[in-house]
C-alpha positions in Angstrom: 0.0 0.0 0.0 2.9 2.4 0.8 4.5 1.6 -2.5 1.3 2.4 -4.3 0.8 5.7 -2.5 4.4 6.7 -3.4 3.9 5.9 -7.0 0.6 7.9 -7.0 2.4 10.9 -5.4 5.2 10.6 -7.9 2.7 10.6 -10.9 0.9 13.6 -9.4 4.1 15.6 -9.2 5.1 14.6 -12.7 1.8 15.7 -14.0 2.1 19.1 -12.2 5.7 19.9 -12.9 6.5 18.2 -16.3 5.1 21.2 -18.3 7.3 23.6 -16.2 10.4 21.4 -16.8 9.7 21.3 -20.6 9.3 25.1 -20.6 12.6 25.6 -18.8 14.4 23.2 -21.1 13.1 24.9 -24.3 13.9 28.3 -22.9 17.5 27.4 -23.6 16.7 26.0 -27.1 18.9 27.3 -29.9 16.1 27.5 -32.4 12.5 28.8 -32.5 10.9 25.4 -32.0 8.5 23.9 -29.5 9.3 20.2 -30.5 12.9 20.0 -31.5 15.8 20.9 -29.1 18.8 21.8 -31.2 21.3 22.7 -28.4 21.9 24.9 -25.4 21.7 28.7 -26.1 21.0 31.9 -24.2 19.8 33.8 -27.2 16.1 34.0 -25.9 17.3 35.4 -22.6 19.4 38.0 -24.4 16.4 39.0 -26.6 14.2 39.1 -23.5 16.4 41.7 -21.8 16.5 43.7 -25.0 12.7 44.0 -25.2 11.8 47.3 -23.7 8.1 46.6 -23.5 8.7 43.4 -21.4 11.2 45.1 -19.2 8.9 48.0 -18.5 6.0 45.6 -17.7 8.3 43.6 -15.5 9.3 46.7 -13.6 5.7 47.7 -13.2 4.7 44.2 -12.0 7.5 44.1 -9.4 6.8 47.6 -8.2 3.1 46.8 -7.8 3.8 43.4 -6.2 6.2 44.8 -3.6 4.1 47.8 -2.6 0.9 45.7 -2.5 2.6 43.0 -0.5 4.0 45.5 2.1 0.7 47.4 2.5 -1.5 44.3 2.5 0.8 42.6 5.1 0.6 45.6 7.4 -3.2 45.9 7.0 -3.8 42.2 7.1 -1.7 41.7 10.3 -3.6 44.4 12.1 -6.9 43.0 10.8 -6.0 39.6 12.1 -5.2 41.0 15.5 -8.6 42.8 15.5 -10.5 39.7 14.4 -8.8 37.6 17.0 -9.7 40.1 19.7 -13.4 40.1 18.6 -16.0 37.8 20.1 -19.3 36.2 19.2 -21.2 37.1 16.1 -18.8 40.0 15.3 -15.9 37.6 15.0 -17.9 35.2 12.8 -19.0 38.1 10.6 -15.4 39.3 10.1 -14.2 35.9 9.2 -17.1 35.4 6.7 -16.4 38.8 5.1 -12.7 38.0 4.9 -13.4 34.7 3.2 -15.7 36.2 0.5 -12.9 37.5 -1.8 -11.1 34.2 -1.7 -14.1 32.1 -2.7 -15.6 34.7 -5.0 -14.8 34.3 -8.7 -11.9 36.6 -9.6 -13.7 37.9 -12.6 -16.5 39.2 -10.3 -14.0 40.9 -8.1 -12.2 42.5 -11.1 -15.4 43.8 -12.7 -16.8 45.1 -9.4 -13.6 47.0 -8.7 -13.5 48.4 -12.2 -17.1 49.7 -11.9 -16.2 51.2 -8.5 -13.2 53.0 -9.9 -15.1 54.3 -12.9 -17.9 55.5 -10.7 -15.4 57.4 -8.5 -13.6 58.8 -11.5 -16.8 60.1 -13.1 -17.8 61.8 -9.8 -14.4 63.3 -8.8 -12.7 63.6 -12.2 -9.3 64.0 -10.5 -7.6 60.8 -11.7 -7.9 58.1 -14.3 -7.5 54.3 -14.5 -3.8 53.5 -14.2 -1.1 52.8 -11.6 -3.2 54.0 -8.6 -6.3 52.0 -9.4 -4.2 48.9 -10.2 -2.3 49.2 -6.9 -5.5 49.7 -4.9 -7.1 46.6 -6.6 -4.0 44.4 -5.8 -3.9 45.5 -2.2 -7.6 44.8 -1.8 -7.5 41.2 -3.0 -4.2 40.4 -1.2 -5.4 41.4 2.3 -7.6 38.4 3.0 -4.8 36.0 2.2 -2.5 37.8 4.7 -5.2 37.6 7.3 -5.6 33.8 6.6 -1.8 33.3 7.2 -1.4 35.5 10.3 -4.6 34.6 12.2 -3.6 31.0 13.1 -0.2 32.2 14.5 -2.0 34.7 16.7 -4.4 32.1 17.9 -1.5 29.8 18.7 0.4 32.5 20.7 0.2 32.6 24.5 -1.7 35.8 25.2 -0.1 35.9 28.7 3.2 37.1 27.2 1.6 40.2 25.9 -0.3 40.8 29.2 3.0 40.3 31.1 4.7 43.0 29.0 1.9 45.4 29.8 2.1 44.6 33.5 5.8 45.4 33.4 5.0 48.9 32.1 5.6 48.4 28.4 3.2 50.6 26.3 0.7 48.7 24.2 2.2 49.6 20.8 5.8 48.8 21.9 4.5 45.5 23.5 2.9 44.6 20.2 6.1 45.3 18.2 8.5 43.7 20.7 6.4 40.7 21.9 3.5 39.9 19.5 5.3 40.5 16.2 8.3 38.2 16.9 5.8 35.4 17.9 3.7 35.7 14.7 6.7 36.5 12.4 6.5 33.2 10.4 2.8 34.0 9.6 3.7 37.6 8.6 6.5 36.4 6.3 4.4 33.7 4.8 1.6 36.3 4.2 4.0 38.7 2.6 5.3 36.0 0.2 1.7 34.9 -0.6 0.6 38.5 -1.3 3.7 39.2 -3.4 3.2 36.0 -5.4 -0.5 36.5 -6.0 0.0 40.1 -7.1 2.8 39.2 -9.5 0.8 36.3 -10.9 -2.5 38.1 -11.2 -4.0 38.7 -14.7 -7.8 39.2 -14.5 -7.8 42.0 -11.9 -4.9 43.7 -13.6 -6.5 43.4 -17.0 -9.7 45.2 -15.9 -8.2 47.8 -13.6 -4.9 48.9 -15.2 -6.3 51.2 -17.8 -4.4 52.0 -21.0 -1.4 53.8 -19.5 0.0 50.9 -17.4 0.6 47.3 -18.3 1.6 44.5 -16.0 3.7 41.5 -17.1 0.8 39.1 -17.2 -1.1 41.4 -19.5 1.9 41.8 -21.7 2.4 38.0 -21.9 -1.3 37.7 -22.8 -0.9 40.1 -25.6 2.2 38.2 -26.8 0.2 35.0 -27.1 -1.9 36.7 -29.8 1.2 37.1 -32.0 3.3 34.3 -33.5 5.0 32.2 -30.8 8.2 33.6 -29.3 10.5 31.5 -27.0 11.0 34.7 -25.0 7.9 33.7 -23.2 9.7 30.5 -22.0 12.7 32.5 -20.8 10.5 35.0 -19.0 8.4 32.4 -17.3 11.6 30.5 -16.3 13.0 33.6 -14.6 9.7 34.2 -12.8 9.5 30.6 -11.6 13.1 30.8 -10.2 12.3 34.2 -8.6 9.5 32.6 -6.6 11.0 29.1 -6.0 14.4 30.3 -4.6 13.0 32.5 -1.8 10.5 29.8 -0.8 13.3 27.2 -0.5 15.4 29.6 1.6 12.6 30.5 3.9 11.5 26.8 4.4 15.1 25.8 5.2 15.3 28.6 7.8 12.0 27.6 9.3 13.2 23.9 9.5 16.4 25.0 11.2 14.4 27.1 13.7 12.1 24.2 14.5 15.1 21.9 15.0 16.7 24.4 17.4 13.5 24.7 19.4 13.3 20.9 19.7 16.9 20.7 20.9 16.3 23.4 23.4 13.2 21.7 24.7 15.1 18.4 25.0 18.0 20.1 26.8 15.6 22.0 29.1 
C-alpha cells in the first residue's frame, strides 16, 4: 500500500511539474521550435532583456507586487489582531467577510472594482484608471490571504506574554512590536510572500483595472500570445519561476532550522 501511494504521489508531481520542466528546457533552445531541441543557447534570454516593452512591464509588476505585499501585510496583520480580539457574532461576521474575496470568482472581483473606480472617476474627475487603481485593486485582493496566514499564528500564541509585557510597564504599541510581532513573524513572512506571489501572478484583476497607461507583465504576456510564438515567453516564465522558487526554499530551510533548534532546546531543558 505504501509503494502504491508513493507511485501515485510521484505521478501527481510529474503531471504538475512536467510542463514547467519542458518550458525551462526549451527556454535554452537554440532554435525557435516547440518540439525540437537543437542545443543549449542563451539567445532568448538576451532578446528578452533587449525587449523594452517586457522590461517596462516587469518593472511595473515588481513595483506593484512589492508595494501591494507590504501594504496588505501591514493591514492584514492588524486586521488579524482585531479579528482575534473580537468575540461572538462579530468575529464570525469578520471571518465570513474576509473569506468572500477568496471564494468569490476573480472575474466578479475584477469587474466590481473596475465599476467602483469608474464611478469614483466620473464623480471626482481628478484621476484616471492607471497605476493607482491597479495598486488599490491588488492591495484589496491580497489582504484576505494575509489575514488567513497570520490569524492561526495569533491564535496559537500565548496571550499571557503580551499581558505580562503590559504589566511590566511596556506601552501597548511597543509590547505589540516587541512581543507579539516576533511570535507571529512566520505567519507575517508567509503572508507577505503569498501577497507578493498573488500580485505578481494576477492577470484578471490587472486586465480590468490597469487602464491604457499601465501594463503588467501578465497582461503583456497575454498580448504576446496573440502574436506568432516567441521563445522569449519561455525565458521570461523560467525567470519568474526561479524568482518565486528560490526564496521559498530559503525560507523553508530557515524555518526547519528554527524548528530543530527549538526541539533541541526543549530536550535540553
